[in-house]
C-alpha positions as CSV (number, residue, x, y, z in Angstrom):
1,M,-36.2,-16.3,60.5
2,K,-38.1,-14.4,57.9
3,H,-36.8,-14.3,54.3
4,T,-37.8,-11.6,51.9
5,L,-38.0,-12.6,48.2
6,R,-37.1,-9.8,45.8
7,L,-38.2,-10.2,42.3
8,T,-36.0,-8.9,39.5
9,R,-37.5,-8.3,36.1
10,I,-35.3,-9.6,33.3
11,T,-36.4,-8.4,29.9
12,L,-36.0,-10.4,26.7
13,A,-33.7,-7.7,25.3
14,A,-31.4,-8.1,28.2
15,V,-31.3,-11.8,27.7
16,S,-30.4,-11.3,24.0
17,I,-27.6,-8.9,24.8
18,A,-26.1,-11.2,27.3
19,A,-26.3,-14.1,24.9
20,C,-24.7,-12.1,22.1
21,C,-21.9,-11.0,24.5
22,L,-21.2,-14.7,25.4
23,L,-21.2,-15.7,21.7
24,G,-19.1,-12.8,20.5
25,C,-21.7,-11.4,18.2
26,G,-22.3,-8.3,20.3
27,K,-19.1,-6.6,19.3
28,P,-19.8,-3.1,18.0
29,K,-19.6,-2.6,14.3
30,L,-16.5,-1.1,12.7
31,P,-16.8,2.7,12.2
32,T,-18.5,3.6,9.0
33,P,-15.7,4.7,6.6
34,V,-15.5,7.6,4.1
35,A,-14.5,6.9,0.5
36,V,-11.7,9.3,-0.3
37,G,-10.6,9.8,-3.9
38,P,-10.7,12.1,-6.9
39,D,-13.9,13.7,-8.2
40,S,-13.1,13.1,-11.8
41,G,-10.9,10.9,-14.0
42,W,-10.4,9.6,-17.5
43,V,-11.5,6.5,-19.4
44,R,-9.0,3.7,-19.1
45,A,-6.8,5.8,-16.7
46,P,-6.3,4.3,-13.2
47,V,-7.9,6.1,-10.2
48,K,-7.2,5.3,-6.6
49,F,-9.5,5.5,-3.5
50,T,-8.8,4.9,0.1
51,A,-11.3,4.0,2.9
52,R,-10.8,6.2,6.0
53,N,-12.4,6.4,9.4
54,P,-14.1,9.6,10.5
55,D,-10.9,10.5,12.4
56,G,-8.8,10.3,9.2
57,T,-7.1,7.0,9.9
58,L,-7.2,4.1,7.5
59,A,-10.3,2.0,7.8
60,G,-10.0,-1.7,8.0
61,P,-7.8,-3.7,8.3
62,V,-9.5,-4.6,5.0
63,A,-11.5,-2.3,2.8
64,I,-14.0,-3.5,0.2
65,Y,-14.9,-1.2,-2.7
66,D,-17.9,-1.0,-5.0
67,W,-16.9,1.1,-8.0
68,G,-20.4,1.7,-9.3
69,D,-19.8,0.0,-12.7
70,G,-20.4,-3.6,-11.6
71,A,-16.9,-4.1,-10.4
72,G,-15.7,-4.5,-6.8
73,G,-13.1,-5.9,-4.5
74,I,-10.3,-5.0,-2.1
75,S,-8.0,-3.3,-4.7
76,Q,-7.8,0.5,-4.1
77,I,-7.2,1.0,-7.8
78,H,-9.7,0.8,-10.6
79,T,-10.0,1.6,-14.3
80,Y,-13.3,2.6,-15.9
81,S,-13.9,1.5,-19.5
82,A,-16.6,4.0,-20.4
83,P,-17.3,7.6,-19.5
84,G,-20.1,8.5,-17.1
85,L,-21.0,9.4,-13.5
86,Y,-20.2,6.6,-11.0
87,Q,-20.8,6.3,-7.3
88,V,-17.9,4.7,-5.3
89,I,-18.9,3.0,-2.0
90,C,-16.6,1.3,0.5
91,R,-17.0,-0.8,3.6
92,A,-14.5,-1.8,6.3
93,C,-14.0,-5.5,7.1
94,E,-12.2,-7.4,9.9
95,F,-11.4,-11.1,10.1
96,P,-10.8,-11.9,13.8
97,E,-9.2,-15.2,14.8
98,L,-12.3,-16.1,16.8
99,G,-15.8,-15.1,16.2
100,P,-17.7,-13.9,13.1
101,I,-16.4,-11.5,10.5
102,R,-17.1,-7.9,11.4
103,Y,-18.2,-5.3,8.8
104,S,-18.9,-1.7,8.9
105,D,-21.9,0.0,7.3
106,S,-21.4,1.2,3.7
107,S,-20.0,4.7,3.2
108,E,-21.8,7.5,1.7
109,P,-21.5,7.4,-2.1
110,H,-18.5,9.3,-3.5
111,P,-19.4,10.5,-7.1
112,I,-16.7,10.4,-9.7
113,R,-17.2,11.7,-13.2
114,I,-15.2,9.7,-15.8
115,L,-14.4,11.7,-19.0
116,D,-13.7,10.5,-22.4
117,D,-10.0,11.0,-23.3
118,T,-9.7,13.4,-26.3
119,L,-5.9,13.0,-26.6
120,V,-4.7,11.0,-29.5
121,F,-1.7,8.9,-28.8
122,P,-0.7,5.2,-29.1
123,D,-2.5,3.7,-26.2
124,S,-3.2,0.0,-27.0
125,I,-0.9,-3.0,-27.3
126,V,-1.6,-4.0,-30.9
127,H,1.3,-6.4,-31.7
128,T,4.3,-8.2,-30.3
129,I,7.4,-8.8,-32.4
130,Q,9.5,-11.9,-31.5
131,I,13.2,-11.2,-31.8
132,G,14.5,-14.0,-29.6
133,P,16.2,-13.7,-26.2
134,G,18.8,-11.0,-25.8
135,Y,19.0,-9.6,-22.3
136,N,19.2,-5.7,-22.1
137,V,17.6,-4.7,-25.4
138,R,18.0,-1.0,-26.4
139,G,17.2,0.4,-29.7
140,C,16.9,3.4,-32.0
141,V,14.7,4.5,-34.9
142,L,15.8,6.0,-38.2
143,P,14.7,9.6,-38.7
144,D,12.1,8.6,-41.3
145,G,10.6,6.0,-39.0
146,S,11.1,3.2,-41.5
147,R,13.2,0.9,-39.4
148,L,14.2,0.1,-35.8
149,Y,17.7,-1.2,-34.8
150,L,17.7,-3.2,-31.6
151,A,21.0,-4.0,-29.8
152,R,20.7,-7.4,-28.1
153,T,23.4,-8.0,-25.6
154,Q,23.2,-11.7,-25.1
155,A,22.5,-12.5,-28.7
156,D,25.7,-10.6,-30.0
157,S,23.7,-9.0,-32.7
158,V,21.5,-6.1,-33.8
159,S,18.0,-6.9,-35.1
160,V,16.5,-4.7,-37.8
161,V,12.7,-4.3,-37.7
162,E,10.8,-2.9,-40.6
163,T,8.0,-0.8,-39.0
164,Q,5.6,-1.0,-42.0
165,T,5.2,-4.7,-41.4
166,N,6.6,-5.1,-37.9
167,S,8.9,-7.9,-39.1
168,V,12.6,-8.6,-38.6
169,I,14.2,-8.0,-42.0
170,A,17.9,-8.5,-40.9
171,V,20.1,-9.6,-38.1
172,V,23.5,-7.9,-38.1
173,P,26.2,-9.8,-36.1
174,V,27.9,-7.6,-33.6
175,P,30.2,-9.7,-31.3
176,N,30.9,-9.1,-27.7
177,S,27.7,-7.8,-26.2
178,P,26.2,-4.8,-28.1
179,V,24.6,-2.7,-25.4
180,S,23.4,0.5,-27.0
181,C,22.9,2.1,-30.4
182,V,22.2,5.5,-32.0
183,A,21.1,6.5,-35.5
184,S,22.7,9.4,-37.3
185,H,20.4,12.3,-38.0
186,S,21.0,11.8,-41.7
187,G,19.7,8.2,-41.4
188,E,22.8,6.8,-43.2
189,Y,24.5,5.0,-40.2
190,V,23.8,3.4,-36.9
191,Y,26.5,3.4,-34.3
192,V,26.6,0.4,-31.9
193,T,28.6,-0.1,-28.7
194,G,30.3,-3.4,-28.1
195,L,30.6,-3.6,-24.4
196,A,32.9,-6.6,-23.9
197,S,35.2,-5.9,-26.8
198,G,35.6,-2.1,-26.4
199,T,34.6,-1.7,-30.0
200,L,32.3,0.8,-31.7
201,W,30.6,-0.7,-34.7
202,V,29.2,1.4,-37.6
203,I,26.3,-0.1,-39.6
204,R,25.4,1.2,-43.0
205,T,21.6,1.4,-43.1
206,S,21.3,1.0,-46.9
207,D,22.3,-2.6,-46.8
208,N,22.7,-3.3,-43.0
209,T,26.3,-4.0,-43.3
210,V,29.1,-3.3,-40.8
211,V,31.4,-0.9,-42.7
212,H,33.7,0.3,-39.9
213,T,34.9,-0.6,-36.4
214,I,36.6,1.7,-34.0
215,A,38.6,0.7,-30.9
216,A,36.9,3.0,-28.4
217,G,37.0,1.2,-25.0
218,R,34.2,-0.3,-23.0
219,L,31.3,2.0,-23.8
220,N,27.9,2.1,-22.1
221,C,26.0,4.9,-23.8
222,L,26.2,7.1,-26.9
223,A,24.8,10.4,-28.1
224,L,25.2,12.3,-31.4
225,H,25.5,16.0,-32.0
226,P,22.5,17.3,-34.1
227,N,24.9,18.0,-37.0
228,D,26.3,14.5,-36.9
229,S,29.8,15.9,-36.5
230,L,30.6,14.7,-33.0
231,L,29.9,11.5,-31.1
232,Y,29.7,11.5,-27.3
233,M,30.7,8.2,-25.6
234,G,30.2,7.2,-22.0
235,Y,32.4,4.5,-20.5
236,T,31.3,1.6,-18.3
237,D,34.6,1.3,-16.4
238,N,35.6,4.9,-15.6
239,S,34.1,8.3,-15.0
240,H,34.6,10.2,-18.2
241,V,33.0,11.0,-21.5
242,A,35.0,10.9,-24.7
243,V,34.3,13.3,-27.6
244,M,35.0,11.9,-31.1
245,R,35.0,13.5,-34.5
246,I,32.9,11.4,-36.9
247,D,34.7,12.2,-40.1
248,N,38.2,11.0,-39.0
249,D,37.6,9.0,-35.8
250,S,39.9,11.4,-33.9
251,L,39.5,11.9,-30.1
252,L,38.9,15.6,-29.4
253,A,38.4,15.6,-25.7
254,Q,37.9,13.5,-22.6
255,V,35.6,15.0,-20.1
256,D,35.8,14.0,-16.4
257,V,32.4,13.5,-14.7
258,E,31.6,12.4,-11.2
259,A,31.0,8.7,-11.9
260,E,30.4,6.1,-14.7
261,P,27.8,7.6,-17.1
262,S,24.4,5.9,-17.3
263,C,23.2,8.0,-20.3
264,I,24.1,11.1,-22.3
265,V,21.5,13.4,-23.8
266,V,22.2,16.4,-26.1
267,K,20.2,19.5,-25.3
268,P,18.1,20.8,-28.3
269,G,20.3,23.1,-30.3
270,G,23.4,21.2,-29.3
271,E,25.0,23.7,-26.9
272,Y,25.2,21.3,-24.0
273,I,25.2,17.6,-23.2
274,Y,23.8,16.3,-19.9
275,V,25.5,13.2,-18.4
276,V,23.6,11.1,-16.0
277,S,25.5,9.0,-13.5
278,E,23.4,6.5,-11.6
279,D,26.2,5.2,-9.4
280,G,27.4,8.7,-8.7
281,K,23.8,10.0,-8.0
282,C,24.5,13.1,-10.1
283,V,23.8,14.9,-13.4
284,T,26.6,16.8,-15.0
285,V,26.2,19.5,-17.7
286,V,29.0,19.9,-20.3
287,R,29.3,22.8,-22.7
288,T,29.9,21.4,-26.2
289,A,31.8,24.5,-27.5
290,D,34.8,23.8,-25.3
291,N,33.8,20.5,-23.6
292,A,33.9,22.1,-20.1
293,V,31.8,21.1,-17.2
294,V,29.6,24.0,-16.3
295,T,27.5,22.5,-13.5
296,S,26.9,19.3,-11.6
297,K,24.3,18.3,-9.0
298,T,24.2,15.3,-6.7
299,F,20.8,13.8,-5.6
300,G,19.8,11.6,-2.7
301,T,19.3,8.6,-5.0
302,G,20.7,7.7,-8.4
303,P,19.2,9.1,-11.6
304,A,19.1,6.8,-14.6
305,D,17.8,8.6,-17.7
306,C,16.8,12.1,-18.8
307,L,14.7,13.7,-21.5
308,F,14.4,17.4,-22.5
309,T,11.2,19.2,-22.9
310,P,10.7,20.5,-26.5
311,T,11.9,24.0,-25.5
312,G,14.9,22.7,-23.6
313,D,14.1,24.9,-20.6
314,S,13.5,21.8,-18.4
315,V,14.5,18.2,-18.3
316,Y,12.8,15.0,-17.0
317,V,15.0,12.7,-14.9
318,T,14.1,9.2,-13.7
319,F,15.0,7.9,-10.3
320,P,14.3,4.2,-10.4
321,S,15.0,3.4,-6.7
322,D,12.4,5.9,-5.6
323,G,9.9,5.3,-8.4
324,N,9.9,9.0,-9.1
325,L,10.1,11.1,-12.2
326,A,11.5,14.6,-11.6
327,L,11.3,17.7,-13.7
328,L,14.4,19.8,-13.4
329,R,15.2,23.4,-14.6
330,S,17.9,22.8,-17.2
331,S,19.9,25.9,-16.4
332,D,20.7,25.0,-12.7
333,L,19.2,21.5,-12.3
334,S,16.9,22.7,-9.5
335,V,13.8,20.5,-9.0
336,L,10.6,22.1,-10.4
337,S,8.4,19.1,-9.6
338,Q,8.6,15.5,-8.5
339,I,6.1,13.0,-9.6
340,S,5.6,9.8,-7.7
341,Y,3.5,7.0,-9.1
342,D,3.9,4.6,-6.2
343,S,0.3,5.3,-5.3
344,L,-0.8,3.8,-8.6
345,Q,1.6,0.8,-8.4
346,F,4.0,2.1,-11.0
347,M,7.5,1.9,-9.6
348,Y,11.1,1.7,-10.7
349,G,10.7,3.9,-13.8
350,R,14.1,3.7,-15.5
351,Y,13.7,5.1,-19.0
352,V,11.7,8.1,-20.3
353,A,10.8,8.8,-24.0
354,E,8.6,11.4,-25.6
355,L,6.0,11.2,-28.3
356,P,7.5,13.6,-30.8
357,G,5.5,16.8,-30.8
358,G,2.8,15.0,-28.8
359,P,1.2,15.3,-25.4
360,C,2.7,12.3,-23.7
361,L,5.7,10.7,-22.2
362,Y,6.4,6.9,-22.1
363,V,8.1,5.7,-19.0
364,T,9.4,2.1,-18.8
365,A,10.0,0.2,-15.6
366,A,11.3,-3.2,-14.8
367,S,11.5,-5.3,-11.6
368,E,12.0,-8.9,-10.7
369,N,8.2,-9.3,-11.2
370,G,8.2,-8.1,-14.8
371,S,8.0,-4.9,-16.9
372,R,5.5,-2.0,-17.2
373,V,5.2,1.0,-19.4
374,A,3.4,4.2,-18.2
375,V,1.9,6.9,-20.4
376,V,2.1,10.3,-18.7
377,R,0.3,13.4,-19.9
378,R,3.0,16.1,-20.2
379,S,0.7,19.1,-19.4
380,D,-0.1,18.1,-15.9
381,N,2.0,14.9,-15.3
382,Y,-1.2,12.8,-15.1
383,L,-0.8,9.1,-15.4
384,L,-3.0,8.2,-18.3
385,R,-2.1,4.5,-18.8
386,N,-0.2,1.9,-16.9
387,Y,0.5,-1.2,-19.0
388,W,1.6,-4.5,-17.5
389,L,3.8,-6.3,-19.9
390,G,3.7,-9.6,-18.1
391,G,5.5,-11.3,-15.3
392,S,9.2,-12.1,-14.9
393,G,9.1,-14.1,-18.1
394,S,8.2,-11.0,-20.1
395,G,11.8,-9.8,-19.8
396,I,13.3,-6.5,-18.8
397,A,12.1,-3.5,-20.7
398,G,14.4,-1.0,-22.4
399,P,13.7,2.6,-23.4
400,A,10.5,3.1,-25.4
401,I,10.9,4.1,-29.1
402,P,8.1,6.3,-30.5
403,L,7.9,6.7,-34.3
404,P,8.4,10.2,-35.6
405,D,4.8,10.3,-37.1
406,R,3.4,9.4,-33.6
407,S,1.5,6.4,-34.9
408,R,3.2,3.8,-32.8
409,V,5.5,3.3,-29.8
410,Y,7.8,0.3,-29.6
411,V,8.8,-1.1,-26.2
412,P,11.7,-3.5,-26.5
413,T,12.2,-6.2,-23.8
414,S,14.6,-9.1,-23.5
415,M,11.8,-11.4,-24.7
416,G,10.2,-9.4,-27.5
417,V,9.0,-6.0,-28.7
418,Y,5.6,-4.7,-27.6
419,V,3.9,-2.4,-30.1
420,L,1.6,0.3,-28.9
421,G,-0.8,1.7,-31.5
422,L,-3.8,3.9,-31.9
423,R,-7.2,2.6,-31.0
424,P,-9.5,2.1,-34.0
425,G,-11.1,5.3,-35.0
426,R,-8.5,7.5,-33.4
């Protein structure tokens, strides 16, 4: 029997491919991603990029970023410390259970121009005031900006801070859980709610002495009419707002709203008050001339706080559970815009305050992991700053308190007061 021998040529390349297949190193590279992000940003303002495959899906499962300023890592968010033109590059990365780590090729550079911020506003934490523990700290500032009054629920007291020295100059005993306070427009008095006692306390600011107490019920929030004639009081255990005359402590009206009020804000000019009810997921508008409800709107999630724009035509409303800040038309409460900062890791914004006559809003947020304060440019709702005030030990932040002269912003927390000031040279 005759056998025919057929020779098969096996090249070195074929051997290499076969070996790599057996060893697992012949796996194809991950698709080269595209760095997707803004073309411009601001110094010290966070920007976010994502790494996407050519088909638009997220690259990964892990993306590594080179920000062009010497920094890099897996975080999608970066803050530049100096103006300039930077090139952002990303790579995809995979960590299989078996075999070597797989990488993609680097993306094409994405240029981003970082501009110097010409706005002047308190944007640096310059000091911390220790006031001792007092869960749920809310405060107010006198019209001349000379002093802060901070209601400290657990401490059963109101701390008085002199803003010139950032020091505590007095501690006024207010029994039974003071929870909120408001200063008169004349600066002569500060009104404090005693949550557990159902008492309204009146502090004379000239000597920081309690000069009057009023049995008013379990109050949660307060607001004063611009002429200091009427005090609007929201209750914590029922769904109405009481209207009291300041001169004789008489109750003028009791206005029914949808649910327990979270906050009360007086519209510029004093024609209306807006009552926010977080539990009731609604905002109610009350006309102050006759204390009649003129409109009310229910939302999908509960609003917590509101702030009027300087003209009064629109109002900012926080929605902590969504992490959103909405701008509503004040006449009919229709949503003009809704701003979400989840993409920049700012969530649970509960309180909103304005820099008087300035370009910025200050939004404070708190979660079980700690507190933050965001600075939002009013003109285009751009997130300029996002300050981390520390972990869970930093305490829960209350509403920010800007000074009338715009030089500083105070952020009270249950563990202390953070002071934001102007950068040197600003």
